[in-house]
C-alpha positions in Angstrom: 17.9 -19.1 -24.2 16.0 -19.4 -20.9 13.2 -21.8 -20.8 9.8 -20.4 -20.3 6.7 -21.8 -18.6 3.0 -21.1 -19.1 0.7 -19.7 -16.5 -3.0 -20.4 -16.9 -5.0 -17.3 -16.1 -8.8 -17.9 -16.0 -11.1 -15.0 -17.0 -14.3 -14.4 -18.8 -14.3 -14.1 -22.6 -15.3 -10.4 -22.3 -12.5 -9.7 -19.9 -10.0 -11.6 -22.1 -11.0 -9.6 -25.2 -10.8 -6.3 -23.3 -7.4 -7.2 -21.9 -6.0 -8.2 -25.3 -7.3 -4.9 -26.8 -5.7 -3.0 -23.9 -2.4 -4.7 -24.5 -2.5 -4.0 -28.3 -3.2 -0.3 -27.7 0.0 -0.1 -25.7 2.0 -2.1 -28.3 2.3 -5.3 -26.3 0.9 -8.8 -26.5 -1.3 -10.1 -23.8 1.5 -12.4 -22.6 4.0 -9.6 -22.5 1.7 -7.4 -20.5 0.9 -10.1 -18.0 4.6 -10.8 -17.5 5.3 -7.1 -17.1 2.5 -6.7 -14.5 3.7 -9.7 -12.6 7.3 -8.5 -12.5 6.2 -5.0 -11.4 3.9 -6.3 -8.7 6.6 -8.5 -7.2 9.0 -5.6 -7.2 6.8 -2.9 -5.9 3.8 -4.7 -4.3 1.3 -2.1 -5.6 -1.8 -4.3 -5.7 -1.2 -6.8 -2.9 -2.1 -4.2 -0.2 -5.5 -3.8 -1.8 -6.1 -7.6 -1.6 -5.2 -7.9 2.1 -8.2 -8.3 4.5 -9.3 -5.0 6.0 -8.4 -4.8 9.7 -11.1 -4.2 12.2 -11.0 -3.5 15.9 -11.1 -7.0 17.4 -11.3 -8.2 21.0 -7.7 -7.4 21.8 -6.7 -4.8 19.1 -6.5 -4.9 15.3 -7.8 -8.1 13.8 -7.8 -9.5 10.3 -11.1 -11.1 9.2 -10.6 -14.5 7.5 -13.5 -16.3 5.9 -13.8 -20.1 5.4 -15.0 -21.4 2.1 -18.3 -22.0 3.8 -18.6 -18.3 4.7 -17.7 -18.5 8.4 -15.7 -15.5 9.6 -12.8 -15.7 12.1 -10.6 -13.0 13.6 -6.8 -13.5 13.5 -4.7 -11.3 15.8 -1.1 -10.7 16.9 -1.2 -10.9 20.7 2.1 -10.8 22.5 2.5 -12.8 25.7 5.1 -11.0 27.9 8.2 -10.7 25.7 7.0 -13.3 23.1 4.6 -13.0 20.2 1.7 -15.2 19.4 -0.9 -15.6 16.7 -4.4 -16.2 17.9 -7.7 -17.1 16.2 -11.0 -16.0 17.7 -14.6 -16.6 16.9 -16.4 -13.2 16.9 -19.8 -14.8 17.6 -18.6 -16.4 20.8 -18.6 -14.1 23.9 -15.1 -15.0 25.0 -13.8 -15.4 21.5 -12.5 -18.9 22.4 -13.6 -22.0 20.5 -12.4 -25.4 19.5 -9.7 -24.6 17.0 -10.2 -27.9 15.1 -13.5 -26.3 13.8 -11.4 -23.8 11.8 -8.8 -26.2 10.4 -9.0 -26.7 6.7 -11.5 -23.9 6.4 -9.5 -22.0 3.8 -5.9 -21.8 2.5 -5.3 -18.6 4.5 -6.4 -20.2 7.7 -4.2 -23.3 7.0 -1.2 -21.0 6.6 -2.0 -19.4 10.0 -2.3 -22.9 11.6 1.1 -23.9 10.0 2.7 -21.1 12.0 0.8 -21.7 15.2 1.6 -25.4 15.2 5.3 -24.8 14.8 7.9 -23.1 17.0 8.2 -19.4 16.0 9.3 -16.0 17.3 9.3 -12.4 16.1 11.8 -13.1 13.3 10.5 -16.4 12.0 9.9 -15.8 8.2 6.7 -17.9 8.0 5.2 -15.8 10.9 6.2 -12.5 9.4 4.9 -13.6 5.9 1.5 -14.7 7.2 1.2 -11.4 9.1 2.0 -9.4 6.0 -0.6 -11.4 4.0 -3.2 -10.5 6.6 -2.2 -6.9 7.0 -1.2 -7.4 10.6 1.9 -5.8 12.1 4.2 -8.7 13.1 6.1 -6.4 15.5 3.0 -5.4 17.6 4.3 -4.5 21.1 7.7 -6.1 20.3 10.1 -5.5 23.1 13.0 -3.1 22.5 16.3 -3.7 24.4 19.6 -1.9 24.8 22.2 -3.0 22.3 24.5 -4.3 24.9 21.7 -6.4 26.6 20.6 -8.2 23.4 22.9 -11.2 23.7 21.9 -11.7 27.4 18.2 -11.3 26.4 18.7 -14.0 23.7 20.3 -16.3 26.3 17.4 -15.8 28.7 14.8 -16.4 26.0 16.4 -19.7 25.1 16.0 -20.9 28.7 12.2 -20.7 28.6 10.7 -24.2 28.8 7.3 -24.0 27.2 4.8 -26.4 28.7 6.9 -27.0 31.7 5.5 -27.4 35.2 6.8 -27.1 38.8 10.3 -25.6 38.9 10.3 -25.0 35.2 7.2 -22.9 35.4 8.6 -20.9 38.3 11.9 -20.3 36.5 10.0 -19.3 33.4 8.2 -16.7 35.5 11.5 -15.3 36.6 12.8 -15.2 33.0 9.7 -13.4 31.8 10.0 -10.8 34.6 13.7 -10.2 33.9 12.9 -9.8 30.2 10.2 -7.3 31.0 12.5 -5.4 33.4 15.2 -5.0 30.8 12.9 -3.5 28.2 13.7 -0.1 26.9 10.2 0.6 25.5 8.5 0.4 28.9 9.4 1.3 32.5 10.5 -1.6 34.7 7.6 -2.7 37.0 8.3 -2.3 40.7 6.5 -5.5 41.8 8.3 -7.6 39.1 11.6 -6.2 40.5 10.7 -7.1 44.1 9.5 -10.6 43.1 12.7 -11.2 41.0 14.9 -10.1 43.9 13.0 -12.4 46.3 13.5 -15.4 43.9 17.2 -14.7 43.6 17.7 -14.2 47.3 16.0 -17.5 48.0 17.4 -19.5 45.1 16.0 -23.1 44.9 16.7 -24.1 41.4 19.3 -26.7 40.3 20.7 -24.4 37.6 23.3 -21.7 38.2 21.8 -18.3 38.9 24.8 -16.2 37.5 23.0 -15.3 34.2 19.9 -14.3 36.1 21.9 -12.2 38.6 23.6 -10.5 35.7 20.2 -9.6 34.1 18.9 -8.4 37.4 22.0 -6.2 38.0 21.3 -4.4 34.7 17.8 -3.2 35.6 17.7 0.6 35.4 16.4 1.5 38.9 16.0 5.2 37.9 13.2 4.2 35.5 11.2 1.9 37.8 7.5 2.6 38.0 4.4 0.8 39.2 1.0 0.2 37.7 -0.5 0.1 41.2 0.3 1.8 44.5 3.1 0.7 46.7 2.5 1.2 50.4 5.1 2.0 53.0 4.9 2.8 56.8 7.2 5.3 58.6 7.1 5.6 62.4 7.4 9.2 63.6 8.5 10.0 67.1 7.2 12.8 69.3 8.7 16.1 68.1 7.9 19.7 67.5 5.7 18.4 64.6 3.4 16.4 66.8 2.8 13.6 69.3 4.2 10.8 67.1 2.3 8.6 64.7 2.7 5.9 62.1 2.5 7.4 58.6 1.2 5.4 55.6 3.0 6.8 52.6 2.3 5.4 49.1 4.2 5.6 45.9 2.6 5.7 42.5 -0.8 6.2 44.1 -1.9 8.9 41.6 -1.1 9.5 38.0 0.4 13.0 38.6 3.4 11.8 40.6 7.2 12.0 40.1 9.1 9.3 38.2 10.0 7.5 41.4 6.4 7.5 42.6 6.7 10.4 45.0 3.8 12.8 45.4 5.1 16.3 46.5 1.7 17.8 46.9 0.6 15.0 49.2 3.7 14.5 51.3 5.8 17.7 50.8 4.6 19.0 54.2 5.8 16.0 56.3 8.6 16.9 58.8 9.8 15.9 62.2 11.8 12.9 63.7 11.3 9.3 62.5 12.6 5.9 63.3 14.9 4.4 60.7 13.0 1.5 59.1 14.5 -1.9 59.8 13.1 -3.4 56.6 14.7 -1.9 53.5 13.6 -2.3 49.9 13.4 0.0 46.9 10.2 1.7 48.0 11.3 2.3 51.6 14.7 3.7 50.4 12.8 6.0 48.0 10.5 7.3 50.8 13.4 7.7 53.3 15.5 9.6 50.7 12.6 11.9 49.8 11.8 12.6 53.5 15.4 13.3 54.3 15.5 15.7 51.4 12.7 17.8 53.0 14.2 17.8 56.5 13.0 14.7 58.3 15.6 13.3 60.7 15.9 9.5 60.9 17.3 7.8 64.0 18.5 4.3 64.6 16.9 2.3 67.4 19.7 3.3 69.9 19.6 6.9 68.7 15.9 7.0 69.2 16.2 5.7 72.8 18.7 8.5 73.6 16.5 11.1 71.9 13.4 10.0 73.9 15.4 10.2 77.1 16.3 13.8 76.3 14.8 16.1 73.6 12.0 13.7 72.7 10.9 13.6 76.4 10.4 17.3 76.3 8.4 17.3 73.1 6.2 14.4 74.4 5.6 16.5 77.5 4.7 19.6 75.4 2.3 17.7 73.2 0.4 16.4 76.2 0.3 12.8 74.9 2.5 10.7 72.7 2.6 7.7 70.5 5.7 5.5 69.8 6.5 2.2 68.2 6.3 -0.8 70.4 9.3 -1.0 72.8 10.0 2.7 72.7 8.6 5.4 75.0 9.7 8.9 76.1 11.2 9.4 79.6 8.7 10.8 82.1 10.1 14.1 83.4 10.5 14.7 87.1 8.2 17.2 88.9 11.0 19.8 88.9 11.6 19.3 85.2 8.0 19.7 84.4 8.0 23.1 86.3 11.1 24.2 84.5 9.9 23.0 81.0 6.8 25.1 81.3 8.8 28.2 81.3 12.1 27.3 79.6 12.8 24.9 76.8 15.8 22.5 77.4 18.4 21.8 74.8 16.7 20.7 71.6 19.5 20.2 69.0 17.4 18.5 66.4 14.8 21.3 66.6 17.6 23.9 66.3 18.9 22.1 63.3 15.4 22.1 61.8 15.1 25.9 62.2 18.3 26.4 60.3 
């Protein structure tokens, strides 16, 4: 026979009498009914949800209100930092929400359980973290990153390399890790500037650890999904042509909400045509702009090709436009007097223009 233990339940005499009468009406003793209710609740969690603090809209999203025994109210929130999760306590009466946490320590059993988690090392799957979130009615997976299945072991390896509280090189390496973890996420688009920054760090490696695992992570970034939360500006130099006298075009990606996935804005730049100088600096944004412009008929020339063009067809278009503008170090050939007379009545060979007309 299993040993039993007693559980003392305090209640008023009236409530005790009413409960005993309720149990008798259902053919049970008070002890049997208490035991049955406890077993049922632990199996099905019917009542616990009603006892959780009601969530309100806090400073940074849903917040659980927790009161101290003295009646002071604090807000507890799940606030992810990059790819990691954190529990935070705020004072709703302070403008910034920030206060000396020692003031809340020992305020209530519930606050003490929150502090036990905050004072320890924890992550998304730590049982104590998930338990305290459940008690407070908070979602422990708020903004939790989602990764491709085949990236998960690499993600775990990167996360283990984070050195919390580190400074100097450790802090810079942490920043790279956080950027890579963000870039690999499936639940959000990779951020352009994080991609560029990560590439620069890898290209100018200065850390004492091997960069192989970081290069592996960088190589897995899905370039077709890259986006940007702020505009990315590029400059393309156009040469004199049938489209105009030449100019430097500022073309931005992700400058408006209604743009293509790669940041291109067809309504803003779909009309651009002519002859342009191939950019010497190449990055993801420049490559996107060049690809898009080539797709709508812009001809890109290398430096040597541009010089040949400006000595021949480009010289004619510069003459026709009446004035011209070229990048530093380039200029169209000045036609002779006889050429000027001839070009006024007959166009010379213009192969790029003929190609454009086709």
